[in-house]
Every structure is written in structure tokens, then in C-alpha cells.
C-alpha atoms as one frame of an Amber mdcrd trajectory, in Angstrom:
protein
 117.278-172.480  -9.351 117.435-168.841  -8.405 114.945-166.365  -9.721 115.355
-162.797 -10.958 112.320-160.737 -11.928 112.245-157.217 -13.306 109.303-154.984
 -14.120 108.812-151.563 -15.642 105.587-149.911 -14.510 104.484-146.722 -16.211
 101.751-144.922 -14.297 100.418-142.416 -16.803  97.108-141.452 -15.281  95.293
-138.295 -14.286  94.515-138.249 -10.563  93.539-141.921 -10.577  96.120-143.982
  -8.728  99.606-144.120  -7.273 101.270-147.072  -5.614 102.888-146.872  -2.211
 106.608-146.147  -2.181 108.637-149.123  -3.395 109.859-151.410  -1.803 106.657
-151.418   0.295 104.004-154.009  -0.570 101.318-152.108   1.366  99.629-149.281
  -0.532  98.941-145.774   0.768  95.783-143.691   0.145  97.451-140.935  -1.865
  96.869-140.305  -5.567  99.193-138.573  -8.011  97.033-135.500  -8.547  95.805
-134.026 -11.801  98.477-133.729 -14.468 101.163-135.663 -12.573 102.894-138.804
 -13.798 105.107-141.504 -12.346 107.388-144.146 -13.853 108.768-146.977 -11.702
 111.559-149.400 -12.581 111.694-152.200 -10.004 113.574-155.466  -9.623 113.359
-158.464  -7.310 115.927-161.188  -6.720 114.494-164.255  -4.995 116.149-167.321
  -3.500 113.280-169.483  -4.757 112.869-170.890  -8.245 110.026-172.083 -10.436
 107.951-170.731 -13.275 106.619-167.218 -12.960 104.387-165.248 -15.264 103.840
-161.506 -15.223 100.175-160.533 -15.293  98.675-157.250 -16.431  95.968-155.460
 -14.498  94.045-152.233 -14.095  93.434-150.523 -10.741  91.638-147.314  -9.795
  92.168-145.595  -6.450  89.789-143.107  -4.815  90.703-141.310  -1.607  87.260
-140.650  -0.165  88.171-139.433   3.340  90.843-137.141   4.745  90.711-135.382
   8.111  93.672-134.216  10.178  96.106-137.141  10.359  93.669-139.790   9.042
  92.825-140.797   5.460  90.983-143.632   3.729  90.853-144.897   0.154  89.353
-147.760  -1.835  91.076-149.452  -4.777  89.105-151.821  -7.029  90.961-153.680
  -9.764  90.910-156.395 -12.379  93.734-158.769 -13.354  93.508-159.334 -17.078
  93.468-162.778 -18.686  97.036-162.649 -20.032  98.275-166.003 -18.685  99.243
-168.851 -21.004  96.638-171.585 -20.408  98.872-174.210 -22.056 101.489-173.583
 -19.316  98.919-173.703 -16.541  98.654-169.961 -15.972  94.934-169.251 -15.639
  91.854-170.231 -17.597  91.717-167.171 -19.802  89.394-165.461 -17.295  90.005
-162.253 -15.294  90.215-161.959 -11.502  88.637-159.072  -9.576  89.870-157.371
  -6.413  89.123-154.593  -3.961  91.406-153.108  -1.290  90.524-150.794   1.593
  93.473-148.538   2.455  93.924-146.584   5.683  96.637-144.214   6.867  97.550
-142.271   9.998 100.283-139.654  10.282 102.284-139.530  13.534 104.827-136.718
  13.445 107.553-137.656  10.945 106.094-141.154  10.575 103.084-142.620   8.761
 101.302-145.943   9.249  99.416-147.691   6.428  96.973-150.601   6.646  95.502
-152.610   3.753  92.711-155.189   3.765  91.764-156.706   0.430  89.779-159.473
  -1.228  90.316-161.179  -4.589  87.593-163.022  -6.494  89.855-165.475  -8.250
  89.642-167.646 -11.324  87.733-170.914 -11.104  90.806-173.101 -10.502  92.055
-170.902  -7.640  90.770-170.112  -4.159  89.420-166.623  -3.489  91.939-164.678
  -1.407  92.068-162.312   1.539  95.172-160.151   1.839  96.204-157.915   4.706
  99.267-155.855   5.566 100.623-153.139   7.830 103.451-150.747   6.985 105.282
-147.825   8.508 107.560-145.141   7.081 109.798-142.741   8.976 111.772-139.808
   7.624 115.287-140.197   9.031 116.466-137.077   7.222 115.426-134.774   4.411
 116.508-137.328   1.811 116.402-140.716   3.607 113.283-142.675   4.613 113.079
-145.940   6.550 110.269-148.361   5.611 108.997-151.517   7.363 106.211-153.843
   6.258 104.489-157.085   7.274 101.533-158.941   5.845 100.039-162.058   4.365
  97.402-163.503   2.114  95.323-166.601   1.541  97.122-169.272  -0.464  95.271
-169.473  -3.816  96.098-173.189  -4.044  92.967-174.993  -2.843  95.057-178.003
  -1.796  97.204-176.000   0.628  96.483-174.581   4.067  99.928-172.993   4.350
  99.425-169.275   3.707 102.173-166.803   2.720 103.354-164.385   5.432 106.215
-161.896   5.090 108.203-159.147   6.780 110.141-156.461   4.928 112.547-153.657
   5.691 114.111-151.087   3.404 115.314-147.570   2.668 114.269-144.902   0.166
 116.739-142.186  -0.841 115.429-139.055  -2.574 118.039-137.734  -4.966 115.668
-134.874  -5.825 111.944-134.034  -5.664 111.443-136.024  -8.847 113.806-138.995
  -8.428 113.906-141.704  -5.705 115.986-144.870  -5.447 115.212-147.685  -3.008
 116.295-151.074  -1.707 114.795-153.626   0.666 114.914-157.169   1.998 111.768
-159.306   2.220 111.740-162.468   4.358 109.164-165.254   4.393 107.631-166.413
   7.669 105.958-169.530   6.240 106.936-172.200   3.711 104.437-170.785   1.214
 106.452-167.549   1.017 109.937-167.196  -0.507 112.692-167.545   2.113 114.053
-164.142   1.203 114.033-161.616  -1.630 116.096-158.536  -2.386 114.189-155.622
  -3.897 115.474-152.479  -5.593 113.860-149.749  -7.612 113.853-146.254  -9.035
 110.893-143.873  -9.235 110.723-140.869 -11.565 107.977-138.314 -10.966 107.082
-135.511 -13.306 104.198-133.154 -13.938 102.719-129.940 -12.603 103.863-130.266
  -8.992 107.332-131.703  -9.560
């Protein structure tokens, strides 16, 4: 059975957090800035099937270091207990996470690195996650993105851990509107064989 998942993410916060540019999995250290807002509409089509459940969470990002081409941030978070216990999704308990985010600018390109840890629910293994991404401005409106990473398999009975690679493009229709598309491929059996990702990001506020 093939799987299609869609999500609408409204980031209505004041200088708290901003996710890296979709379709990247790796986050960047930047925040939205005071009085700026962002709405993302993203979709993923996967060749793998099975039950999936969308979970809600809260994350805060603080960029605590910036000097020349280097920057660092920390992002703690909590995944809320929204899973249906009767269907096997969680025990009604939250999971906690923290991610260290680094970035380096190199001319028209930027490199991002994430290292994170998740304190999981009782029935799941605690998880490390790690990833490396790069973006390169091909032109004023077009950006190339590449990404690779992995994480600990939360299933305590498995020693096969998910690993992925990803490539995609972001096209800026204007300062306030981006559209994107990417292909994500699994490198291990624990990861989906391939997924197609697409999204749209609308930015608005004082600086848009």
C-alpha cells in the first residue's frame, strides 16, 4: 500500500523558531525575527505503507552564537502525548528532545549540521539523530539543497537504523513565497525506499 501524508504547519511565533527550508530535514540556526510569521504547507508521497500518526510538538530555538560565517543554536522540544494508545501509538506520555545546530557560510553556499537526542517514551528506545545539509544559490530565485542523515531506530528489537539521502530545489517566486520539491532515498531497510516531497512557504511580517 502506498502512503500519502500532508501537513499544514503554522509558525506564528515571535522570534522563537523557524525550521530549515523545506524539503531539508536538517535545521538551520536562524530564527524568524520579532514580528515575523511563516506558514508552511508540505506534502510527502512515500513508496512504503503502514499506519502513521501525526504527532504534535512544541520547539523553541535560540541562536546563541554568531561570528563571521559561523553560527550555533540549540533547540529543545517536547512531543505531546497525542497518540492513540488503543492503536499502539504511545503510552499517553510526552517525549523530550534537544538539538544542537551549527552552520557555516561559504560564498553562495551554506552548510548545516544537526546533532540531537530524544528521551523517548517507555516502550521506545531513546534516540540519537544526526544530519548534514548544504544549500547553494544557483540564481537569484533558484536554490539547490542536498541532505543526508540518520537516527537510532526507536524499536528496541531492531538494530537496523534509518539512514537517508535527499536532494531538491527551492524556487522563490517572491520575497514572501517559496515553492519546493525533493526526492528522499533510504539507505537502509529501516528507512522508506524513496519519498517525494513538495511544499510551499509563505512569509509575512515586518521584514517581508
